C-alpha positions in Angstrom: 0.0 -0.1 -0.1 2.8 2.4 1.0 4.6 1.5 -2.4 1.6 2.3 -4.5 0.8 5.6 -2.5 4.5 6.6 -3.0 4.2 6.1 -6.7 1.1 8.1 -6.8 2.7 10.9 -5.0 5.8 10.9 -7.2 3.6 11.1 -10.3 1.6 13.9 -8.8 4.7 15.8 -8.1 6.1 15.2 -11.6 2.9 16.5 -13.2 2.9 19.7 -10.9 6.5 20.2 -11.8 5.9 19.9 -15.5 3.0 22.4 -15.4 5.2 24.8 -13.4 8.1 24.5 -15.8 5.9 24.9 -18.9 4.2 27.9 -17.4 7.5 29.5 -16.2 8.9 28.9 -19.8 6.0 30.6 -21.4 6.2 33.6 -18.9 9.9 34.0 -19.8 8.9 34.5 -23.6 6.3 37.2 -22.6 3.2 35.1 -22.8 1.0 34.6 -19.7 -0.7 31.3 -20.2 -2.9 31.6 -17.1 -5.8 34.0 -17.5 -5.6 35.2 -14.0 -3.8 38.0 -12.1 -1.1 36.9 -9.6 -3.3 38.0 -6.7 -6.1 35.6 -7.9 -3.6 32.8 -8.3 -2.2 33.5 -4.8 -5.7 33.6 -3.3 -6.7 30.4 -5.1 -3.5 28.5 -4.0 -3.9 29.8 -0.4 -7.4 28.6 -0.3 -6.5 25.1 -1.7 -3.5 24.8 0.6 -5.7 25.8 3.8 -8.2 23.3 2.7 -5.7 20.4 2.3 -3.8 21.3 5.7 -7.2 21.4 7.5 -8.2 18.0 6.0 -4.7 16.4 6.7 -4.6 17.8 10.1 -8.0 16.4 10.9 -7.1 13.0 9.5 -3.7 12.8 11.2 -5.2 13.9 14.6 -8.3 11.4 14.6 -8.3 7.6 14.9 -10.3 6.8 11.7 -9.1 3.2 10.9 -9.4 0.2 13.4 -5.6 0.0 13.3 -5.3 3.7 14.5 -7.8 2.9 17.3 -5.8 -0.2 18.3 -2.6 1.8 18.3 -4.0 4.5 20.3 -5.1 1.8 23.1 -1.5 0.5 23.1 -0.1 3.9 23.5 -2.5 4.9 26.3 -1.6 1.6 28.0 2.2 2.3 27.7 1.6 5.9 29.0 -0.2 4.4 32.1 2.4 2.0 32.8 5.3 4.5 32.4 3.2 6.9 34.8 2.9 4.1 37.3 6.5 3.2 37.2 7.5 6.8 37.5 5.4 7.1 40.6 6.8 4.0 42.2 4.0 1.8 41.3 1.1 4.1 42.4 -1.1 5.5 39.7 
């Protein structure tokens, strides 16, 4: 699963890079291929980045999958054990 996800991410980064290089090359020759002002592009990119960051933060901070819930139980158990050991066996 991680291998496939890594390949998808690599392809996405490659596509974004190609679009950016083509766009920058066209700008260098005086042609603006995007029919938007720089301010509109900035606002759009900022909105998308904010939405992606919000969704990613929500996803990473919530136990959505059964595996994540099990991992959280294990983590909480280890924390309780560590706290007990630190307090000399008293919780």
